[in-house]
Biopython code that builds the backbone (N, CA, C, O; Angstrom):
import numpy as np
from Bio.PDB.StructureBuilder import StructureBuilder

atoms = [
    (1, "UNK", "N", (11.121, -23.140, 15.490)),
    (1, "UNK", "CA", (11.324, -21.707, 15.399)),
    (1, "UNK", "C", (12.749, -21.419, 14.938)),
    (1, "UNK", "O", (13.664, -22.219, 15.132)),
    (2, "UNK", "N", (12.900, -20.269, 14.332)),
    (2, "UNK", "CA", (14.221, -19.875, 13.847)),
    (2, "UNK", "C", (15.195, -19.674, 14.992)),
    (2, "UNK", "O", (16.399, -19.860, 14.818)),
    (3, "UNK", "N", (14.693, -19.295, 16.164)),
    (3, "UNK", "CA", (15.573, -19.100, 17.310)),
    (3, "UNK", "C", (16.309, -20.394, 17.641)),
    (3, "UNK", "O", (17.504, -20.381, 17.939)),
    (4, "UNK", "N", (15.585, -21.512, 17.584)),
    (4, "UNK", "CA", (16.215, -22.807, 17.862)),
    (4, "UNK", "C", (17.229, -23.148, 16.788)),
    (4, "UNK", "O", (18.298, -23.682, 17.086)),
    (5, "UNK", "N", (16.900, -22.844, 15.535)),
    (5, "UNK", "CA", (17.781, -23.143, 14.414)),
    (5, "UNK", "C", (19.099, -22.371, 14.531)),
    (5, "UNK", "O", (20.166, -22.925, 14.268)),
    (6, "UNK", "N", (19.028, -21.104, 14.921)),
    (6, "UNK", "CA", (20.220, -20.267, 15.002)),
    (6, "UNK", "C", (20.970, -20.407, 16.318)),
    (6, "UNK", "O", (22.154, -20.078, 16.395)),
    (7, "UNK", "N", (20.303, -20.883, 17.336)),
    (7, "UNK", "CA", (20.965, -21.059, 18.627)),
    (7, "UNK", "C", (21.559, -19.762, 19.144)),
    (7, "UNK", "O", (20.877, -18.739, 19.205)),
    (8, "UNK", "N", (22.858, -19.807, 19.525)),
    (8, "UNK", "CA", (23.521, -18.622, 20.070)),
    (8, "UNK", "C", (23.691, -17.511, 19.034)),
    (8, "UNK", "O", (23.937, -16.364, 19.406)),
    (9, "UNK", "N", (23.567, -17.822, 17.765)),
    (9, "UNK", "CA", (23.728, -16.806, 16.720)),
    (9, "UNK", "C", (22.461, -15.966, 16.550)),
    (9, "UNK", "O", (22.466, -14.967, 15.830)),
    (10, "UNK", "N", (21.371, -16.376, 17.221)),
    (10, "UNK", "CA", (20.121, -15.616, 17.120)),
    (10, "UNK", "C", (20.270, -14.275, 17.834)),
    (10, "UNK", "O", (20.785, -14.212, 18.951)),
    (11, "UNK", "N", (19.826, -13.227, 17.195)),
    (11, "UNK", "CA", (19.879, -11.881, 17.772)),
    (11, "UNK", "C", (18.522, -11.554, 18.381)),
    (11, "UNK", "O", (17.598, -11.135, 17.683)),
    (12, "UNK", "N", (18.417, -11.748, 19.673)),
    (12, "UNK", "CA", (17.140, -11.525, 20.332)),
    (12, "UNK", "C", (16.957, -10.041, 20.622)),
    (12, "UNK", "O", (17.567, -9.494, 21.541)),
    (13, "UNK", "N", (16.102, -9.393, 19.816)),
    (13, "UNK", "CA", (15.853, -7.962, 19.973)),
    (13, "UNK", "C", (14.424, -7.690, 20.404)),
    (13, "UNK", "O", (13.980, -6.542, 20.399)),
    (14, "UNK", "N", (13.697, -8.742, 20.779)),
    (14, "UNK", "CA", (12.318, -8.620, 21.244)),
    (14, "UNK", "C", (11.434, -7.894, 20.226)),
    (14, "UNK", "O", (10.684, -6.982, 20.575)),
    (15, "UNK", "N", (11.534, -8.311, 18.974)),
    (15, "UNK", "CA", (10.758, -7.695, 17.898)),
    (15, "UNK", "C", (9.699, -8.666, 17.399)),
    (15, "UNK", "O", (9.893, -9.881, 17.386)),
    (16, "UNK", "N", (8.570, -8.088, 16.986)),
    (16, "UNK", "CA", (7.508, -8.909, 16.400)),
    (16, "UNK", "C", (7.887, -9.297, 14.986)),
    (16, "UNK", "O", (7.707, -10.448, 14.588)),
    (17, "UNK", "N", (8.418, -8.339, 14.215)),
    (17, "UNK", "CA", (8.842, -8.589, 12.844)),
    (17, "UNK", "C", (10.345, -8.371, 12.779)),
    (17, "UNK", "O", (10.845, -7.318, 13.173)),
    (18, "UNK", "N", (11.056, -9.363, 12.284)),
    (18, "UNK", "CA", (12.508, -9.250, 12.183)),
    (18, "UNK", "C", (12.994, -10.019, 10.963)),
    (18, "UNK", "O", (12.232, -10.730, 10.308)),
    (19, "UNK", "N", (14.286, -9.859, 10.675)),
    (19, "UNK", "CA", (14.884, -10.623, 9.584)),
    (19, "UNK", "C", (15.064, -12.072, 10.029)),
    (19, "UNK", "O", (14.802, -12.414, 11.182)),
    (20, "UNK", "N", (15.505, -12.902, 9.119)),
    (20, "UNK", "CA", (15.634, -14.340, 9.367)),
    (20, "UNK", "C", (16.498, -14.675, 10.592)),
    (20, "UNK", "O", (16.335, -15.736, 11.194)),
    (21, "UNK", "N", (17.424, -13.762, 10.961)),
    (21, "UNK", "CA", (18.345, -14.045, 12.061)),
    (21, "UNK", "C", (18.026, -13.265, 13.334)),
    (21, "UNK", "O", (18.817, -13.261, 14.278)),
    (22, "UNK", "N", (16.867, -12.605, 13.359)),
    (22, "UNK", "CA", (16.449, -11.871, 14.540)),
    (22, "UNK", "C", (16.822, -10.402, 14.540)),
    (22, "UNK", "O", (16.354, -9.645, 15.390)),
    (23, "UNK", "N", (17.661, -9.986, 13.594)),
    (23, "UNK", "CA", (18.031, -8.572, 13.525)),
    (23, "UNK", "C", (16.848, -7.740, 13.041)),
    (23, "UNK", "O", (15.958, -8.259, 12.367)),
    (24, "UNK", "N", (16.832, -6.448, 13.382)),
    (24, "UNK", "CA", (15.723, -5.601, 12.935)),
    (24, "UNK", "C", (15.683, -5.494, 11.412)),
    (24, "UNK", "O", (16.708, -5.578, 10.735)),
    (25, "UNK", "N", (14.479, -5.306, 10.902)),
    (25, "UNK", "CA", (14.336, -5.087, 9.464)),
    (25, "UNK", "C", (14.696, -3.643, 9.131)),
    (25, "UNK", "O", (14.743, -2.780, 10.007)),
    (26, "UNK", "N", (14.945, -3.405, 7.865)),
    (26, "UNK", "CA", (15.218, -2.059, 7.369)),
    (26, "UNK", "C", (14.180, -1.752, 6.300)),
    (26, "UNK", "O", (13.536, -2.673, 5.798)),
    (27, "UNK", "N", (14.000, -0.488, 5.937)),
    (27, "UNK", "CA", (13.034, -0.191, 4.869)),
    (27, "UNK", "C", (13.304, -0.975, 3.584)),
    (27, "UNK", "O", (12.369, -1.375, 2.891)),
    (28, "UNK", "N", (14.570, -1.192, 3.270)),
    (28, "UNK", "CA", (14.876, -1.937, 2.045)),
    (28, "UNK", "C", (14.500, -3.414, 2.158)),
    (28, "UNK", "O", (14.318, -4.082, 1.140)),
    (29, "UNK", "N", (14.384, -3.928, 3.372)),
    (29, "UNK", "CA", (13.975, -5.330, 3.547)),
    (29, "UNK", "C", (12.639, -5.584, 2.881)),
    (29, "UNK", "O", (12.458, -6.596, 2.205)),
    (30, "UNK", "N", (11.694, -4.659, 3.070)),
    (30, "UNK", "CA", (10.361, -4.830, 2.501)),
    (30, "UNK", "C", (10.362, -4.618, 0.995)),
    (30, "UNK", "O", (9.680, -5.336, 0.263)),
    (31, "UNK", "N", (11.120, -3.640, 0.531)),
    (31, "UNK", "CA", (11.213, -3.400, -0.910)),
    (31, "UNK", "C", (11.813, -4.613, -1.609)),
    (31, "UNK", "O", (11.325, -5.042, -2.655)),
    (32, "UNK", "N", (12.875, -5.162, -1.025)),
    (32, "UNK", "CA", (13.517, -6.338, -1.620)),
    (32, "UNK", "C", (12.580, -7.544, -1.601)),
    (32, "UNK", "O", (12.511, -8.293, -2.575)),
    (33, "UNK", "N", (11.870, -7.728, -0.509)),
    (33, "UNK", "CA", (10.923, -8.836, -0.392)),
    (33, "UNK", "C", (9.841, -8.709, -1.455)),
    (33, "UNK", "O", (9.512, -9.684, -2.130)),
    (34, "UNK", "N", (9.285, -7.507, -1.605)),
    (34, "UNK", "CA", (8.238, -7.288, -2.594)),
    (34, "UNK", "C", (8.766, -7.504, -4.013)),
    (34, "UNK", "O", (8.102, -8.142, -4.831)),
    (35, "UNK", "N", (9.945, -6.983, -4.306)),
    (35, "UNK", "CA", (10.547, -7.152, -5.634)),
    (35, "UNK", "C", (10.732, -8.626, -5.964)),
    (35, "UNK", "O", (10.428, -9.054, -7.077)),
    (36, "UNK", "N", (11.229, -9.407, -5.006)),
    (36, "UNK", "CA", (11.420, -10.850, -5.223)),
    (36, "UNK", "C", (10.099, -11.537, -5.572)),
    (36, "UNK", "O", (10.040, -12.335, -6.507)),
    (37, "UNK", "N", (9.051, -11.227, -4.826)),
    (37, "UNK", "CA", (7.746, -11.850, -5.068)),
    (37, "UNK", "C", (7.211, -11.465, -6.442)),
    (37, "UNK", "O", (6.700, -12.312, -7.175)),
    (38, "UNK", "N", (7.329, -10.185, -6.788)),
    (38, "UNK", "CA", (6.820, -9.725, -8.083)),
    (38, "UNK", "C", (7.570, -10.375, -9.233)),
    (38, "UNK", "O", (6.952, -10.844, -10.189)),
    (39, "UNK", "N", (8.898, -10.407, -9.153)),
    (39, "UNK", "CA", (9.694, -11.006, -10.225)),
    (39, "UNK", "C", (9.396, -12.494, -10.386)),
    (39, "UNK", "O", (9.298, -12.993, -11.507)),
    (40, "UNK", "N", (9.252, -13.202, -9.262)),
    (40, "UNK", "CA", (8.951, -14.635, -9.316)),
    (40, "UNK", "C", (7.601, -14.911, -9.976)),
    (40, "UNK", "O", (7.376, -15.996, -10.512)),
    (41, "UNK", "N", (6.712, -13.931, -9.933)),
    (41, "UNK", "CA", (5.375, -14.102, -10.485)),
    (41, "UNK", "C", (5.145, -13.349, -11.790)),
    (41, "UNK", "O", (4.012, -13.230, -12.257)),
    (42, "UNK", "N", (6.235, -12.838, -12.375)),
    (42, "UNK", "CA", (6.152, -12.177, -13.668)),
    (42, "UNK", "C", (5.383, -10.862, -13.653)),
    (42, "UNK", "O", (4.777, -10.478, -14.653)),
    (43, "UNK", "N", (5.410, -10.179, -12.520)),
    (43, "UNK", "CA", (4.697, -8.905, -12.383)),
    (43, "UNK", "C", (5.731, -7.790, -12.364)),
    (43, "UNK", "O", (6.799, -7.938, -11.769)),
    (44, "UNK", "N", (5.414, -6.664, -13.020)),
    (44, "UNK", "CA", (6.377, -5.567, -13.063)),
    (44, "UNK", "C", (6.635, -5.021, -11.665)),
    (44, "UNK", "O", (5.777, -5.095, -10.785)),
    (45, "UNK", "N", (7.817, -4.479, -11.480)),
    (45, "UNK", "CA", (8.227, -3.979, -10.173)),
    (45, "UNK", "C", (7.440, -2.722, -9.797)),
    (45, "UNK", "O", (7.306, -1.795, -10.595)),
    (46, "UNK", "N", (6.927, -2.712, -8.579)),
    (46, "UNK", "CA", (6.285, -1.541, -7.998)),
    (46, "UNK", "C", (6.838, -1.369, -6.587)),
    (46, "UNK", "O", (7.376, -2.307, -5.998)),
    (47, "UNK", "N", (6.700, -0.180, -6.066)),
    (47, "UNK", "CA", (7.206, 0.079, -4.715)),
    (47, "UNK", "C", (6.124, -0.203, -3.682)),
    (47, "UNK", "O", (4.937, -0.195, -4.011)),
    (48, "UNK", "N", (6.522, -0.454, -2.436)),
    (48, "UNK", "CA", (5.512, -0.605, -1.383)),
    (48, "UNK", "C", (4.622, 0.635, -1.281)),
    (48, "UNK", "O", (3.433, 0.532, -0.979)),
    (49, "UNK", "N", (5.205, 1.801, -1.536)),
    (49, "UNK", "CA", (4.409, 3.023, -1.444)),
    (49, "UNK", "C", (3.330, 3.079, -2.526)),
    (49, "UNK", "O", (2.247, 3.617, -2.295)),
    (50, "UNK", "N", (3.623, 2.522, -3.708)),
    (50, "UNK", "CA", (2.594, 2.504, -4.754)),
    (50, "UNK", "C", (1.439, 1.588, -4.352)),
    (50, "UNK", "O", (0.297, 1.818, -4.752)),
    (51, "UNK", "N", (1.729, 0.547, -3.560)),
    (51, "UNK", "CA", (0.656, -0.309, -3.064)),
    (51, "UNK", "C", (-0.226, 0.465, -2.078)),
    (51, "UNK", "O", (-1.439, 0.262, -2.031)),
    (52, "UNK", "N", (0.392, 1.351, -1.294)),
    (52, "UNK", "CA", (-0.367, 2.214, -0.385)),
    (52, "UNK", "C", (-1.304, 3.119, -1.190)),
    (52, "UNK", "O", (-2.475, 3.271, -0.844)),
    (53, "UNK", "N", (-0.780, 3.720, -2.270)),
    (53, "UNK", "CA", (-1.611, 4.565, -3.127)),
    (53, "UNK", "C", (-2.779, 3.766, -3.693)),
    (53, "UNK", "O", (-3.916, 4.238, -3.688)),
    (54, "UNK", "N", (-2.504, 2.565, -4.178)),
    (54, "UNK", "CA", (-3.551, 1.719, -4.752)),
    (54, "UNK", "C", (-4.604, 1.394, -3.700)),
    (54, "UNK", "O", (-5.802, 1.465, -3.978)),
    (55, "UNK", "N", (-4.175, 1.044, -2.518)),
    (55, "UNK", "CA", (-5.098, 0.686, -1.445)),
    (55, "UNK", "C", (-5.997, 1.856, -1.074)),
    (55, "UNK", "O", (-7.218, 1.707, -1.022)),
    (56, "UNK", "N", (-5.410, 3.009, -0.817)),
    (56, "UNK", "CA", (-6.192, 4.166, -0.388)),
    (56, "UNK", "C", (-7.118, 4.642, -1.500)),
    (56, "UNK", "O", (-8.271, 4.986, -1.243)),
    (57, "UNK", "N", (-6.620, 4.664, -2.735)),
    (57, "UNK", "CA", (-7.457, 5.068, -3.868)),
    (57, "UNK", "C", (-8.628, 4.102, -4.023)),
    (57, "UNK", "O", (-9.752, 4.531, -4.281)),
    (58, "UNK", "N", (-8.377, 2.815, -3.869)),
    (58, "UNK", "CA", (-9.435, 1.808, -3.986)),
    (58, "UNK", "C", (-10.493, 2.003, -2.907)),
    (58, "UNK", "O", (-11.687, 1.901, -3.186)),
    (59, "UNK", "N", (-10.068, 2.281, -1.685)),
    (59, "UNK", "CA", (-11.031, 2.523, -0.609)),
    (59, "UNK", "C", (-11.916, 3.726, -0.935)),
    (59, "UNK", "O", (-13.136, 3.668, -0.781)),
    (60, "UNK", "N", (-11.294, 4.809, -1.383)),
    (60, "UNK", "CA", (-12.059, 6.012, -1.718)),
    (60, "UNK", "C", (-13.029, 5.757, -2.874)),
    (60, "UNK", "O", (-14.170, 6.218, -2.843)),
    (61, "UNK", "N", (-12.575, 5.025, -3.890)),
    (61, "UNK", "CA", (-13.414, 4.746, -5.058)),
    (61, "UNK", "C", (-14.575, 3.811, -4.714)),
    (61, "UNK", "O", (-15.559, 3.736, -5.449)),
    (62, "UNK", "N", (-14.453, 3.106, -3.600)),
    (62, "UNK", "CA", (-15.517, 2.198, -3.179)),
    (62, "UNK", "C", (-16.383, 2.793, -2.082)),
    (62, "UNK", "O", (-16.965, 2.080, -1.264)),
    (63, "UNK", "N", (-16.453, 4.123, -2.087)),
    (63, "UNK", "CA", (-17.383, 4.863, -1.236)),
    (63, "UNK", "C", (-17.105, 4.781, 0.264)),
    (63, "UNK", "O", (-18.000, 5.047, 1.067)),
    (64, "UNK", "N", (-15.880, 4.416, 0.657)),
    (64, "UNK", "CA", (-15.528, 4.498, 2.072)),
    (64, "UNK", "C", (-15.371, 5.990, 2.381)),
    (64, "UNK", "O", (-14.645, 6.679, 1.665)),
    (65, "UNK", "N", (-16.016, 6.503, 3.409)),
    (65, "UNK", "CA", (-15.937, 7.933, 3.689)),
    (65, "UNK", "C", (-14.490, 8.411, 3.836)),
    (65, "UNK", "O", (-13.683, 7.757, 4.496)),
    (66, "UNK", "N", (-14.164, 9.548, 3.223)),
    (66, "UNK", "CA", (-12.788, 10.058, 3.282)),
    (66, "UNK", "C", (-12.256, 10.227, 4.709)),
    (66, "UNK", "O", (-11.064, 10.041, 4.954)),
    (67, "UNK", "N", (-13.130, 10.577, 5.637)),
    (67, "UNK", "CA", (-12.682, 10.729, 7.025)),
    (67, "UNK", "C", (-12.207, 9.396, 7.591)),
    (67, "UNK", "O", (-11.231, 9.350, 8.340)),
    (68, "UNK", "N", (-12.885, 8.327, 7.240)),
    (68, "UNK", "CA", (-12.515, 6.989, 7.709)),
    (68, "UNK", "C", (-11.188, 6.571, 7.081)),
    (68, "UNK", "O", (-10.291, 6.090, 7.774)),
    (69, "UNK", "N", (-11.068, 6.757, 5.767)),
    (69, "UNK", "CA", (-9.838, 6.391, 5.059)),
    (69, "UNK", "C", (-8.655, 7.188, 5.603)),
    (69, "UNK", "O", (-7.570, 6.641, 5.799)),
    (70, "UNK", "N", (-8.865, 8.468, 5.844)),
    (70, "UNK", "CA", (-7.808, 9.340, 6.339)),
    (70, "UNK", "C", (-7.293, 8.868, 7.694)),
    (70, "UNK", "O", (-6.085, 8.785, 7.912)),
    (71, "UNK", "N", (-8.209, 8.563, 8.596)),
    (71, "UNK", "CA", (-7.787, 8.076, 9.923)),
    (71, "UNK", "C", (-7.096, 6.727, 9.813)),
    (71, "UNK", "O", (-6.089, 6.489, 10.479)),
    (72, "UNK", "N", (-7.632, 5.840, 8.973)),
    (72, "UNK", "CA", (-7.059, 4.512, 8.786)),
    (72, "UNK", "C", (-5.632, 4.605, 8.223)),
    (72, "UNK", "O", (-4.752, 3.824, 8.586)),
    (73, "UNK", "N", (-5.429, 5.586, 7.323)),
    (73, "UNK", "CA", (-4.115, 5.763, 6.697)),
    (73, "UNK", "C", (-3.130, 6.500, 7.606)),
    (73, "UNK", "O", (-1.934, 6.552, 7.319)),
    (74, "UNK", "N", (-3.635, 7.067, 8.699)),
    (74, "UNK", "CA", (-2.765, 7.774, 9.626)),
    (74, "UNK", "C", (-2.470, 9.212, 9.231)),
    (74, "UNK", "O", (-1.478, 9.788, 9.678)),
    (75, "UNK", "N", (-3.319, 9.793, 8.400)),
    (75, "UNK", "CA", (-3.118, 11.181, 7.991)),
    (75, "UNK", "C", (-3.631, 12.136, 9.069)),
    (75, "UNK", "O", (-4.551, 11.810, 9.818)),
    (76, "UNK", "N", (-3.028, 13.305, 9.132)),
    (76, "UNK", "CA", (-3.441, 14.286, 10.132)),
    (76, "UNK", "C", (-4.712, 15.025, 9.730)),
    (76, "UNK", "O", (-5.375, 15.627, 10.574)),
    (77, "UNK", "N", (-5.054, 14.981, 8.445)),
    (77, "UNK", "CA", (-6.284, 15.631, 8.001)),
    (77, "UNK", "C", (-6.838, 14.933, 6.760)),
    (77, "UNK", "O", (-6.106, 14.303, 5.995)),
    (78, "UNK", "N", (-8.140, 15.064, 6.588)),
    (78, "UNK", "CA", (-8.802, 14.483, 5.418)),
    (78, "UNK", "C", (-8.311, 15.133, 4.134)),
    (78, "UNK", "O", (-8.261, 14.477, 3.094)),
    (79, "UNK", "N", (-7.948, 16.413, 4.185)),
    (79, "UNK", "CA", (-7.500, 17.100, 2.965)),
    (79, "UNK", "C", (-6.219, 16.470, 2.414)),
    (79, "UNK", "O", (-6.029, 16.434, 1.198)),
    (80, "UNK", "N", (-5.349, 15.979, 3.280)),
    (80, "UNK", "CA", (-4.136, 15.296, 2.802)),
    (80, "UNK", "C", (-4.535, 14.067, 1.991)),
    (80, "UNK", "O", (-4.002, 13.824, 0.908)),
    (81, "UNK", "N", (-5.465, 13.308, 2.521)),
    (81, "UNK", "CA", (-5.923, 12.097, 1.831)),
    (81, "UNK", "C", (-6.531, 12.442, 0.479)),
    (81, "UNK", "O", (-6.190, 11.834, -0.536)),
    (82, "UNK", "N", (-7.430, 13.415, 0.470)),
    (82, "UNK", "CA", (-8.126, 13.757, -0.770)),
    (82, "UNK", "C", (-7.196, 14.404, -1.789)),
    (82, "UNK", "O", (-7.325, 14.138, -2.984)),
    (83, "UNK", "N", (-6.278, 15.230, -1.359)),
    (83, "UNK", "CA", (-5.360, 15.894, -2.295)),
    (83, "UNK", "C", (-4.317, 14.937, -2.862)),
    (83, "UNK", "O", (-3.829, 15.138, -3.974)),
    (84, "UNK", "N", (-3.980, 13.922, -2.122)),
    (84, "UNK", "CA", (-2.906, 13.013, -2.541)),
    (84, "UNK", "C", (-3.409, 11.767, -3.254)),
    (84, "UNK", "O", (-2.746, 11.267, -4.163)),
    (85, "UNK", "N", (-4.568, 11.260, -2.855)),
    (85, "UNK", "CA", (-4.973, 9.927, -3.300)),
    (85, "UNK", "C", (-6.201, 9.881, -4.200)),
    (85, "UNK", "O", (-6.651, 8.789, -4.547)),
    (86, "UNK", "N", (-6.748, 11.004, -4.584)),
    (86, "UNK", "CA", (-7.893, 10.959, -5.504)),
    (86, "UNK", "C", (-7.385, 11.170, -6.920)),
    (86, "UNK", "O", (-7.310, 12.294, -7.416)),
    (87, "UNK", "N", (-7.040, 10.066, -7.553)),
    (87, "UNK", "CA", (-6.490, 10.079, -8.906)),
    (87, "UNK", "C", (-7.618, 10.037, -9.938)),
    (87, "UNK", "O", (-8.656, 9.416, -9.709)),
    (88, "UNK", "N", (-7.410, 10.691, -11.055)),
    (88, "UNK", "CA", (-8.357, 10.600, -12.163)),
    (88, "UNK", "C", (-7.951, 9.393, -13.006)),
    (88, "UNK", "O", (-6.916, 9.405, -13.672)),
    (89, "UNK", "N", (-8.764, 8.375, -12.967)),
    (89, "UNK", "CA", (-8.482, 7.137, -13.687)),
    (89, "UNK", "C", (-9.245, 7.121, -15.009)),
    (89, "UNK", "O", (-10.229, 7.845, -15.156)),
    (90, "UNK", "N", (-8.810, 6.307, -15.977)),
    (90, "UNK", "CA", (-9.482, 6.266, -17.281)),
    (90, "UNK", "C", (-10.989, 6.043, -17.178)),
    (90, "UNK", "O", (-11.755, 6.667, -17.912)),
    (91, "UNK", "N", (-11.418, 5.166, -16.281)),
    (91, "UNK", "CA", (-12.855, 4.915, -16.162)),
    (91, "UNK", "C", (-13.600, 6.132, -15.601)),
    (91, "UNK", "O", (-14.800, 6.285, -15.827)),
    (92, "UNK", "N", (-12.888, 6.994, -14.872)),
    (92, "UNK", "CA", (-13.500, 8.232, -14.382)),
    (92, "UNK", "C", (-13.823, 9.160, -15.547)),
    (92, "UNK", "O", (-14.878, 9.793, -15.565)),
    (93, "UNK", "N", (-12.919, 9.241, -16.516)),
    (93, "UNK", "CA", (-13.151, 10.091, -17.683)),
    (93, "UNK", "C", (-14.380, 9.608, -18.451)),
    (93, "UNK", "O", (-15.195, 10.412, -18.904)),
    (94, "UNK", "N", (-14.503, 8.295, -18.590)),
    (94, "UNK", "CA", (-15.661, 7.720, -19.282)),
    (94, "UNK", "C", (-16.940, 8.026, -18.520)),
    (94, "UNK", "O", (-17.958, 8.367, -19.121)),
    (95, "UNK", "N", (-16.892, 7.904, -17.199)),
    (95, "UNK", "CA", (-18.058, 8.178, -16.371)),
    (95, "UNK", "C", (-18.490, 9.643, -16.514)),
    (95, "UNK", "O", (-19.685, 9.929, -16.596)),
    (96, "UNK", "N", (-17.534, 10.563, -16.544)),
    (96, "UNK", "CA", (-17.844, 11.985, -16.724)),
    (96, "UNK", "C", (-18.470, 12.228, -18.091)),
    (96, "UNK", "O", (-19.468, 12.942, -18.192)),
    (97, "UNK", "N", (-17.903, 11.648, -19.143)),
    (97, "UNK", "CA", (-18.427, 11.816, -20.497)),
    (97, "UNK", "C", (-19.846, 11.270, -20.589)),
    (97, "UNK", "O", (-20.722, 11.894, -21.188)),
    (98, "UNK", "N", (-20.067, 10.100, -19.989)),
    (98, "UNK", "CA", (-21.410, 9.512, -20.020)),
    (98, "UNK", "C", (-22.420, 10.387, -19.273)),
    (98, "UNK", "O", (-23.562, 10.524, -19.713)),
    (99, "UNK", "N", (-22.015, 10.974, -18.160)),
    (99, "UNK", "CA", (-22.919, 11.847, -17.394)),
    (99, "UNK", "C", (-23.290, 13.075, -18.215)),
    (99, "UNK", "O", (-24.446, 13.497, -18.210)),
    (100, "UNK", "N", (-22.319, 13.652, -18.922)),
    (100, "UNK", "CA", (-22.608, 14.809, -19.767)),
    (100, "UNK", "C", (-23.510, 14.434, -20.937)),
    (100, "UNK", "O", (-24.438, 15.174, -21.264)),
    (101, "UNK", "N", (-23.250, 13.306, -21.562)),
    (101, "UNK", "CA", (-24.108, 12.844, -22.652)),
    (101, "UNK", "C", (-25.541, 12.679, -22.169)),
    (101, "UNK", "O", (-26.483, 13.093, -22.844)),
    (102, "UNK", "N", (-25.697, 12.078, -21.006)),
    (102, "UNK", "CA", (-27.035, 11.856, -20.448)),
    (102, "UNK", "C", (-27.718, 13.196, -20.150)),
    (102, "UNK", "O", (-28.913, 13.357, -20.399)),
    (103, "UNK", "N", (-26.952, 14.155, -19.613)),
    (103, "UNK", "CA", (-27.532, 15.462, -19.247)),
    (103, "UNK", "C", (-28.007, 16.237, -20.471)),
    (103, "UNK", "O", (-28.962, 17.008, -20.379)),
    (104, "UNK", "N", (-27.359, 16.045, -21.605)),
    (104, "UNK", "CA", (-27.693, 16.833, -22.789)),
    (104, "UNK", "C", (-28.550, 16.077, -23.796)),
    (104, "UNK", "O", (-28.794, 16.580, -24.893)),
    (105, "UNK", "N", (-29.006, 14.894, -23.451)),
    (105, "UNK", "CA", (-29.891, 14.140, -24.360)),
    (105, "UNK", "C", (-31.299, 14.683, -24.317)),
    (105, "UNK", "O", (-32.178, 14.175, -25.014)),
]
sb = StructureBuilder()
sb.init_structure("model")
sb.init_model(0)
sb.init_chain("A")
sb.init_seg("    ")
for serial, (resi, resn, name, xyz) in enumerate(atoms, 1):
    if name == "N":
        sb.init_residue(resn, " ", resi, " ")
    sb.init_atom(name, np.array(xyz, "f"), 0.0, 1.0, " ", f" {name:<3s}", serial, name[0])
structure = sb.get_structure()
């Protein structure tokens, strides 16, 4: 364990998630960690928050009920989830066009 490695220099703060030396993490800790992983793998930089958007949008697009997604995301109401995370994606435009073509055939 890292506690043994650091000995007296370990900062015991009784945290489940901490930095390498036991100190609390900061919001930038996660952004920096994500940026490092993306750069090492040749992927363009995105923010942790954009991953949240991708996750919630994906759940909604895969027919998970909005009420379930909203509670899972910690939103106070389903309208927040639907107003914020229902993006119009390119494949949605194609789906709409195809539905109209089918209706008027």
